[in-house]
C-alpha positions as a Python dict, from the first residue, in 0.01 Angstrom:
ca = {
    (1, 'M'): (0, 0, 0),
    (2, 'T'): (-353, -137, 65),
    (3, 'A'): (-427, -485, 170),
    (4, 'E'): (-598, -548, -162),
    (5, 'Q'): (-285, -447, -349),
    (6, 'S'): (-44, -658, -149),
    (7, 'T'): (-215, -994, -216),
    (8, 'D'): (-46, -1221, -475),
    (9, 'A'): (221, -965, -542),
    (10, 'L'): (516, -1102, -736),
    (11, 'L'): (715, -786, -685),
    (12, 'Q'): (663, -599, -363),
    (13, 'V'): (843, -278, -286),
    (14, 'E'): (789, -146, 72),
    (15, 'D'): (886, 203, 190),
    (16, 'L'): (1191, 200, -35),
    (17, 'S'): (1456, 474, 11),
    (18, 'V'): (1776, 527, -198),
    (19, 'A'): (2041, 785, -142),
    (20, 'F'): (2366, 830, -340),
    (21, 'G'): (2701, 953, -209),
    (22, 'R'): (2632, 873, 160),
    (23, 'R'): (2944, 894, 378),
    (24, 'A'): (3011, 930, 749),
    (25, 'G'): (2858, 1255, 854),
    (26, 'R'): (2708, 1325, 509),
    (27, 'P'): (2351, 1219, 426),
    (28, 'G'): (2413, 1218, 49),
    (29, 'Q'): (2155, 1285, -228),
    (30, 'Q'): (1820, 1137, -159),
    (31, 'V'): (1670, 991, -477),
    (32, 'L'): (1383, 783, -351),
    (33, 'H'): (1167, 863, -49),
    (34, 'G'): (961, 576, 96),
    (35, 'V'): (823, 434, -227),
    (36, 'S'): (579, 141, -199),
    (37, 'L'): (435, -43, -493),
    (38, 'Q'): (377, -393, -630),
    (39, 'A'): (322, -592, -957),
    (40, 'R'): (143, -920, -999),
    (41, 'A'): (214, -1206, -1234),
    (42, 'G'): (41, -1147, -1570),
    (43, 'E'): (24, -775, -1507),
    (44, 'I'): (197, -468, -1658),
    (45, 'L'): (282, -187, -1420),
    (46, 'G'): (371, 139, -1581),
    (47, 'V'): (597, 377, -1379),
    (48, 'I'): (579, 731, -1519),
    (49, 'G'): (753, 1051, -1428),
    (50, 'E'): (984, 1327, -1558),
    (51, 'T'): (1363, 1283, -1592),
    (52, 'G'): (1519, 1275, -1249),
    (53, 'S'): (1199, 1141, -1079),
    (54, 'G'): (1375, 816, -965),
    (55, 'K'): (1210, 575, -1212),
    (56, 'T'): (1529, 409, -1330),
    (57, 'T'): (1679, 408, -975),
    (58, 'L'): (1371, 220, -861),
    (59, 'A'): (1409, -51, -1125),
    (60, 'R'): (1787, -75, -1072),
    (61, 'S'): (1739, -125, -694),
    (62, 'V'): (1542, -445, -760),
    (63, 'V'): (1834, -604, -937),
    (64, 'G'): (2098, -477, -699),
    (65, 'L'): (2238, -208, -924),
    (66, 'S'): (2146, 85, -695),
    (67, 'P'): (2213, 94, -316),
    (68, 'V'): (1906, 69, -90),
    (69, 'T'): (1919, 278, 222),
    (70, 'G'): (1584, 192, 356),
    (71, 'G'): (1273, -34, 308),
    (72, 'R'): (1236, -381, 158),
    (73, 'I'): (1215, -542, -183),
    (74, 'L'): (1051, -893, -221),
    (75, 'V'): (1042, -1097, -535),
    (76, 'D'): (792, -1388, -524),
    (77, 'G'): (787, -1367, -150),
    (78, 'A'): (1165, -1377, -99),
    (79, 'E'): (1348, -1067, 22),
    (80, 'V'): (1622, -943, -211),
    (81, 'T'): (1695, -612, -47),
    (82, 'G'): (2059, -510, -60),
    (83, 'L'): (2196, -851, -177),
    (84, 'R'): (2573, -861, -215),
    (85, 'G'): (2848, -1098, -312),
    (86, 'R'): (2757, -1459, -358),
    (87, 'A'): (2389, -1398, -271),
    (88, 'L'): (2358, -1135, -538),
    (89, 'R'): (2525, -1353, -800),
    (90, 'E'): (2298, -1647, -721),
    (91, 'F'): (1995, -1419, -748),
    (92, 'R'): (2105, -1300, -1090),
    (93, 'R'): (2192, -1650, -1209),
    (94, 'S'): (1850, -1777, -1121),
    (95, 'G'): (1713, -1577, -1411),
    (96, 'A'): (1387, -1500, -1217),
    (97, 'V'): (1435, -1134, -1273),
    (98, 'Q'): (1551, -975, -1596),
    (99, 'Y'): (1642, -612, -1675),
    (100, 'L'): (1582, -466, -2017),
    (101, 'F'): (1811, -161, -2081),
    (102, 'Q'): (1695, 143, -2280),
    (103, 'D'): (1959, 114, -2560),
    (104, 'P'): (2008, -233, -2694),
    (105, 'L'): (2293, -123, -2918),
    (106, 'R'): (2498, -43, -2609),
    (107, 'S'): (2379, -328, -2392),
    (108, 'L'): (2432, -606, -2651),
    (109, 'D'): (2791, -725, -2711),
    (110, 'P'): (2862, -614, -3074),
    (111, 'D'): (3100, -908, -3135),
    (112, 'L'): (2853, -1181, -3047),
    (113, 'T'): (2593, -1324, -3281),
    (114, 'V'): (2221, -1308, -3198),
    (115, 'R'): (2234, -1686, -3122),
    (116, 'E'): (2526, -1629, -2880),
    (117, 'L'): (2357, -1323, -2719),
    (118, 'I'): (2033, -1505, -2646),
    (119, 'G'): (2201, -1821, -2539),
    (120, 'E'): (2444, -1648, -2301),
    (121, 'P'): (2204, -1622, -2003),
    (122, 'L'): (2126, -1993, -2034),
    (123, 'A'): (2497, -2076, -2025),
    (124, 'V'): (2553, -1902, -1699),
    (125, 'A'): (2222, -1963, -1528),
    (126, 'A'): (2185, -2186, -1231),
    (127, 'G'): (2100, -2545, -1350),
    (128, 'R'): (2254, -2487, -1690),
    (129, 'A'): (2079, -2625, -1995),
    (130, 'G'): (2256, -2869, -2221),
    (131, 'R'): (2376, -2755, -2564),
    (132, 'E'): (2077, -2898, -2759),
    (133, 'E'): (1828, -2755, -2511),
    (134, 'R'): (1998, -2414, -2530),
    (135, 'A'): (1979, -2424, -2913),
    (136, 'D'): (1603, -2506, -2902),
    (137, 'R'): (1534, -2237, -2644),
    (138, 'V'): (1720, -1969, -2836),
    (139, 'L'): (1521, -2039, -3154),
    (140, 'G'): (1202, -2058, -2943),
    (141, 'A'): (1277, -1722, -2801),
    (142, 'L'): (1341, -1575, -3144),
    (143, 'Q'): (1007, -1704, -3257),
    (144, 'Q'): (840, -1575, -2944),
    (145, 'V'): (946, -1217, -3015),
    (146, 'G'): (863, -1234, -3381),
    (147, 'L'): (1209, -1267, -3537),
    (148, 'D'): (1309, -1508, -3817),
    (149, 'A'): (1559, -1782, -3718),
    (150, 'A'): (1766, -1668, -4022),
    (151, 'L'): (1877, -1371, -3803),
    (152, 'A'): (2044, -1599, -3546),
    (153, 'D'): (2392, -1566, -3701),
    (154, 'R'): (2386, -1190, -3750),
    (155, 'L'): (2564, -935, -3526),
    (156, 'P'): (2372, -656, -3352),
    (157, 'G'): (2518, -395, -3590),
    (158, 'Q'): (2354, -579, -3881),
    (159, 'L'): (2005, -541, -3733),
    (160, 'S'): (1752, -259, -3731),
    (161, 'G'): (1675, -74, -3408),
    (162, 'G'): (1341, -265, -3370),
    (163, 'Q'): (1511, -599, -3433),
    (164, 'R'): (1783, -526, -3175),
    (165, 'Q'): (1528, -440, -2912),
    (166, 'R'): (1342, -765, -2983),
    (167, 'V'): (1667, -959, -2961),
    (168, 'A'): (1724, -790, -2613),
    (169, 'I'): (1371, -903, -2516),
    (170, 'A'): (1438, -1259, -2639),
    (171, 'R'): (1761, -1262, -2430),
    (172, 'A'): (1559, -1148, -2129),
    (173, 'V'): (1271, -1400, -2157),
    (174, 'V'): (1483, -1704, -2262),
    (175, 'T'): (1549, -1780, -1892),
    (176, 'R'): (1175, -1792, -1829),
    (177, 'P'): (1179, -1516, -1574),
    (178, 'R'): (897, -1424, -1338),
    (179, 'L'): (961, -1050, -1344),
    (180, 'L'): (1078, -822, -1636),
    (181, 'L'): (1194, -466, -1567),
    (182, 'A'): (1192, -262, -1889),
    (183, 'D'): (1366, 78, -1870),
    (184, 'E'): (1235, 316, -2140),
    (185, 'P'): (1212, 24, -2388),
    (186, 'V'): (1062, 215, -2679),
    (187, 'S'): (1209, 567, -2641),
    (188, 'A'): (1470, 518, -2911),
    (189, 'L'): (1229, 344, -3163),
    (190, 'D'): (1014, 495, -3441),
    (191, 'A'): (635, 481, -3405),
    (192, 'S'): (592, 154, -3599),
    (193, 'N'): (853, -33, -3397),
    (194, 'R'): (736, 127, -3076),
    (195, 'N'): (386, -6, -3123),
    (196, 'H'): (519, -354, -3210),
    (197, 'V'): (737, -375, -2902),
    (198, 'L'): (445, -252, -2678),
    (199, 'R'): (211, -515, -2821),
    (200, 'L'): (485, -774, -2766),
    (201, 'F'): (496, -694, -2395),
    (202, 'D'): (123, -720, -2382),
    (203, 'R'): (142, -1070, -2531),
    (204, 'L'): (438, -1200, -2335),
    (205, 'R'): (291, -1106, -1997),
    (206, 'T'): (3, -1338, -2072),
    (207, 'E'): (195, -1619, -2245),
    (208, 'L'): (466, -1630, -1977),
    (209, 'D'): (260, -1524, -1680),
    (210, 'L'): (512, -1241, -1632),
    (211, 'A'): (499, -940, -1407),
    (212, 'V'): (628, -654, -1626),
    (213, 'V'): (731, -323, -1503),
    (214, 'V'): (762, -61, -1777),
    (215, 'I'): (957, 257, -1693),
    (216, 'S'): (866, 552, -1920),
    (217, 'H'): (841, 931, -1941),
    (218, 'D'): (585, 895, -2214),
    (219, 'L'): (234, 849, -2082),
    (220, 'S'): (90, 759, -2420),
    (221, 'S'): (323, 456, -2442),
    (222, 'L'): (177, 319, -2122),
    (223, 'A'): (-187, 406, -2173),
    (224, 'G'): (-258, 115, -2406),
    (225, 'I'): (-75, -166, -2225),
    (226, 'A'): (-44, -93, -1853),
    (227, 'D'): (-294, -239, -1610),
    (228, 'R'): (-191, 5, -1343),
    (229, 'I'): (16, 320, -1336),
    (230, 'A'): (243, 455, -1063),
    (231, 'V'): (336, 827, -1079),
    (232, 'L'): (673, 938, -940),
    (233, 'Y'): (764, 1303, -875),
    (234, 'R'): (1110, 1394, -730),
    (235, 'G'): (1148, 1046, -587),
    (236, 'R'): (807, 1030, -423),
    (237, 'L'): (506, 823, -532),
    (238, 'V'): (229, 1078, -569),
    (239, 'E'): (-41, 857, -726),
    (240, 'Q'): (-105, 504, -835),
    (241, 'G'): (-410, 300, -946),
    (242, 'P'): (-576, 138, -1240),
    (243, 'T'): (-475, 296, -1566),
    (244, 'T'): (-821, 379, -1686),
    (245, 'E'): (-910, 543, -1354),
    (246, 'V'): (-577, 738, -1327),
    (247, 'L'): (-601, 875, -1679),
    (248, 'S'): (-979, 955, -1674),
    (249, 'Q'): (-976, 1117, -1323),
    (250, 'P'): (-634, 1209, -1195),
    (251, 'L'): (-636, 1280, -822),
    (252, 'H'): (-298, 1460, -808),
    (253, 'P'): (-236, 1790, -991),
    (254, 'Y'): (94, 1652, -1132),
    (255, 'T'): (-80, 1352, -1281),
    (256, 'A'): (-342, 1591, -1425),
    (257, 'L'): (-62, 1791, -1578),
    (258, 'L'): (87, 1479, -1735),
    (259, 'T'): (-241, 1366, -1888),
    (260, 'A'): (-328, 1719, -2004),
    (261, 'S'): (7, 1743, -2180),
    (262, 'A'): (-26, 1414, -2364),
    (263, 'P'): (-234, 1481, -2677),
    (264, 'S'): (-301, 1109, -2741),
    (265, 'V'): (-427, 1064, -2389),
    (266, 'R'): (-611, 1388, -2322),
    (267, 'R'): (-985, 1403, -2420),
    (268, 'E'): (-1185, 1707, -2526),
    (269, 'H'): (-1335, 1751, -2184),
    (270, 'D'): (-1001, 1733, -1994),
    (271, 'L'): (-817, 2018, -1834),
    (272, 'H'): (-580, 2227, -2049),
    (273, 'P'): (-214, 2244, -1936),
    (274, 'A'): (-249, 2618, -1891),
    (275, 'Q'): (-516, 2554, -1623),
    (276, 'L'): (-275, 2351, -1422),
    (277, 'R'): (41, 2559, -1430),
    (278, 'A'): (137, 2748, -1120),
    (279, 'G'): (62, 3116, -1101),
    (280, 'L'): (58, 3384, -829),
    (281, 'P'): (-65, 3440, -570),
    (282, 'R'): (83, 3142, -386),
    (283, 'P'): (222, 3108, -33),
    (284, 'A'): (568, 3271, -26),
    (285, 'W'): (721, 2955, 128),
    (286, 'T'): (660, 2758, -195),
    (287, 'L'): (929, 2973, -373),
    (288, 'A'): (1194, 2841, -130),
    (289, 'Q'): (1068, 2482, -166),
    (290, 'P'): (1157, 2344, 175),
    (291, 'A'): (1252, 1975, 186),
    (292, 'E'): (979, 1896, 427),
    (293, 'G'): (692, 2038, 217),
    (294, 'C'): (518, 1895, -78),
    (295, 'G'): (769, 1863, -359),
    (296, 'F'): (521, 1972, -626),
    (297, 'A'): (414, 2294, -439),
    (298, 'A'): (642, 2530, -636),
    (299, 'R'): (470, 2418, -965),
    (300, 'C'): (120, 2374, -820),
    (301, 'R'): (-135, 2657, -854),
    (302, 'F'): (-339, 2501, -575),
    (303, 'A'): (-61, 2510, -312),
    (304, 'E'): (-166, 2643, 26),
    (305, 'E'): (-18, 2663, 374),
    (306, 'A'): (-134, 2304, 438),
    (307, 'C'): (116, 2196, 170),
    (308, 'R'): (401, 2305, 392),
    (309, 'A'): (367, 1949, 541),
    (310, 'Q'): (463, 1658, 311),
    (311, 'P'): (149, 1466, 214),
    (312, 'S'): (155, 1095, 277),
    (313, 'L'): (22, 839, 26),
    (314, 'Q'): (-338, 766, 127),
    (315, 'P'): (-568, 491, -4),
    (316, 'R'): (-877, 600, -193),
    (317, 'V'): (-1174, 409, -334),
    (318, 'G'): (-1069, 66, -462),
    (319, 'S'): (-696, 43, -524),
    (320, 'R'): (-634, 415, -585),
    (321, 'E'): (-374, 597, -378),
    (322, 'V'): (-273, 964, -379),
    (323, 'A'): (-42, 1197, -191),
    (324, 'C'): (-212, 1535, -202),
    (325, 'H'): (-377, 1751, 68),
    (326, 'H'): (-634, 1875, -192),
    (327, 'A'): (-712, 1548, -371),
    (328, 'D'): (-1086, 1590, -309),
    (329, 'D'): (-1123, 1960, -397),
    (330, 'W'): (-855, 2102, -630),
    (331, 'R'): (-1044, 2015, -954),
    (332, 'A'): (-1380, 2133, -822),
    (333, 'G'): (-1224, 2467, -715),
    (334, 'L'): (-1070, 2515, -1060),
    (335, 'T'): (-1379, 2438, -1267),
    (336, 'K'): (-1597, 2664, -1053),
    (337, 'T'): (-1380, 2970, -1125),
    (338, 'E'): (-1257, 2904, -1482),
    (339, 'P'): (-1410, 2778, -1806),
    (340, 'M'): (-1287, 2438, -1931),
    (341, 'L'): (-1037, 2460, -2218),
    (342, 'T'): (-1013, 2195, -2485),
    (343, 'R'): (-765, 2115, -2756),
}
């Protein structure tokens, strides 16, 4: 993480590692490997990657739902790494950090009304609000997410998918948090509701001065709202930087593959996915994919012997960072030998 990035960070993740199933004499399964990133108030950070890349584990670690085995997590300057027991309960009751789950139908109690669901965090929060104040804040939260007050006495099963997701967002922001973690918040919605919810995040981060971290496997969902994008591959951060720069000039071949494979993001002059897929000849060691080598080597057509060593995340111009031995030359080498392909 560069010095420029670390200033005024509301969420700061430093060299975070997570492993599941660790026991005496057994290392367990490593899910995150030394991930460092940050999000500022009023900013949307998009975290992109395939299924299994560690995106959700990263978000869950911030709220104490996944075990941290190394590194630090700071929220508004206070360390929250590995909180347990009373300390974890107090952290959650503060309401400063809220987690938005992917499926609101499963995360919302089906037997509670919308009014009760949104008011519940206020009832258990530290410095509990009085009944009248809770009622006013519930109606204010409904209005804030674009829902009619007439829905307050309905059950989740009586709402549409888009309405349920907005209720979940209202429930998250009613405590006036500083940080919102949204895990695949639009993956289960149709195109109309998806756009509405994405625009809602864009508005709320300004109105509430929120730091919003949006987890997604869909690059097009992040392209229009994220200020910066962090790219995860097999638990490692391979690239991060301002969204416009990352999408227009990817520095890592995996990021380039993501942008090339997203029709709504890819432009006519961009690389075609076929130009980025691995093909022989490649160093034989990439077939075995040793743990110490670059995790993307087996899929990268630019892999060389140098990639046998794991590349570290290196700062580039401005706030760009990339973990690739060939960040400066892989694209140039490709375009010199092959014609550009378009859609």
